[in-house]
Structure formats: structure tokens, C-alpha cells
C-alpha positions in Angstrom: 97.0 198.2 91.5 99.0 198.5 94.7 102.4 196.6 94.7 101.4 194.9 98.0 98.1 193.6 96.6 98.2 190.0 95.3 96.1 188.6 92.5 95.1 185.6 94.6 92.5 185.6 97.4 94.9 184.2 100.0 98.2 185.8 100.9 100.1 182.4 101.0 99.3 181.9 97.3 101.5 184.7 96.2 104.3 182.4 95.0 101.9 180.0 93.2 101.1 180.5 89.5 97.5 181.3 88.7 97.1 178.1 86.7 98.0 176.0 89.7 95.6 177.9 91.9 92.8 177.5 89.3 93.6 173.8 89.0 93.4 173.3 92.8 90.1 175.2 92.9 88.6 172.9 90.3 89.8 169.9 92.2 88.3 171.2 95.4 85.0 171.8 93.7 85.0 168.2 92.4 86.0 166.5 95.6 83.5 164.0 97.0 81.1 165.0 99.7 81.3 163.6 103.2 78.3 161.3 102.4 80.0 160.0 99.3 83.2 159.2 101.3 81.1 157.5 103.9 79.3 155.5 101.2 82.6 154.3 99.8 83.9 153.5 103.3 86.6 156.1 103.2 85.1 157.8 106.3 83.2 156.2 109.0 79.4 156.7 109.3 79.3 157.7 112.9 78.0 160.3 115.3 81.0 159.7 117.6 83.6 162.4 118.0 86.7 161.8 115.9 88.8 161.2 119.0 86.6 158.3 119.9 86.1 156.7 116.5 89.1 154.3 116.8 87.8 153.1 120.1 84.3 152.6 118.6 85.8 150.6 115.7 87.8 148.5 118.2 84.7 147.9 120.4 82.6 146.9 117.3 85.4 144.5 116.2 85.5 142.9 119.7 81.7 142.6 119.7 81.9 140.7 116.3 84.7 138.5 117.6 82.7 137.6 120.6 79.7 136.8 118.5 81.7 134.7 116.2 83.3 132.8 119.1 79.9 132.2 120.6 78.5 130.9 117.3 81.5 128.6 116.9 81.2 127.3 120.4 77.5 126.5 119.8 77.7 125.1 116.3 76.2 121.7 115.8 78.4 118.6 116.0 79.2 116.4 113.0 76.8 113.8 114.4 74.0 116.4 114.6 74.6 117.4 111.0 74.5 113.8 109.9 71.3 113.3 111.9 69.7 116.3 110.1 70.9 115.1 106.7 73.2 118.1 106.2 76.3 115.9 106.0 76.5 112.3 104.7 77.6 109.6 107.1 80.8 108.4 105.6 84.3 107.3 106.4 85.6 108.1 103.0 88.3 110.8 102.6 86.8 114.2 101.6 88.5 114.1 98.2 86.7 110.8 97.4 83.2 111.7 98.7 81.9 113.0 95.5 83.0 109.8 93.7 81.3 107.8 96.5 78.0 109.6 96.0 78.2 109.1 92.2 78.9 105.3 92.7 76.0 105.0 95.1 73.7 106.8 92.6 74.8 104.5 89.8 74.3 101.4 92.1 70.7 102.6 92.9 70.1 103.2 89.2 71.3 99.7 88.3 69.2 98.1 91.1 66.1 100.0 89.9 66.7 98.8 86.3 66.9 95.2 87.4 63.7 95.5 89.5 61.9 97.2 86.6 63.0 94.3 84.2 61.6 91.7 86.7 58.3 93.6 87.2 55.4 91.6 85.9 53.5 93.0 82.9 50.0 94.2 83.1 48.7 91.1 81.3 50.5 88.9 83.9 48.9 90.9 86.8 45.4 90.4 85.1 46.0 86.7 84.7 46.9 86.3 88.3 43.8 88.3 89.3 45.9 91.0 91.0 44.3 93.8 88.9 41.3 93.9 86.5 
């Protein structure tokens, strides 16, 4: 073997031990593909030149901001949400609204119980000729 010939394939590797070179080669073989990096959002999925990618991201962000601003400007008012039964019409503080709903449900339950207790029996309805 000639004294000028290196054991590595690349002349800059002359000063690196073979174990380090082999280790790096294995890591390079195992590195993810471009598609895998794109799937994990490490690289952008784009056909745009790398010099324009930052501008593309900025434009996309501006487009999303504009869309969000438009949606917020056109969102329904509180009154519209109450009219469509999305929100309850209440003047109670938000922290107490769940308790208010529970109390209203209990009140309705009690009212229904009272009405059912006062309801005439089948025999009474027959006697009064309401049913046969």
C-alpha cells in the first residue's frame, strides 16, 4: 500500500478513526427520508424553491389570520345564539349558570311530581264519563 493512500474513501477522513467513520456511515444509512421528515413536519411539504419557502409560510399564515378575522367579524351575536337555543338567556354569572340549570331542572321535576299527584285516576275519569 502506498503511504499517500488513505484507508477511507474521502481524503478529509484521514484524521478520523475508522470506528467513527463506520458509526457515521451507519447513522447516515438510518437517517429518515425526506418524506418521513415532511410527515413529521420537520421539512415543509412544498414544491416551492427553498429561497421562497419562508415567504410561502408567511403568506399562508396571513391568509389564515385574514380568514380567522373574517370569521370573528361575522360570528353570531349573543342574542342570535340565544334565539337559536345555543346559549341560555340568563343574567346569572357564568360561574353560577350550571347551578341555575340544576335548580331549574329540580323545580320542573317538583312541579311535575305535584301535577302527577293531582292527576285523576282512571276510575275517576270513567266515573266522570271522560274515558270509557
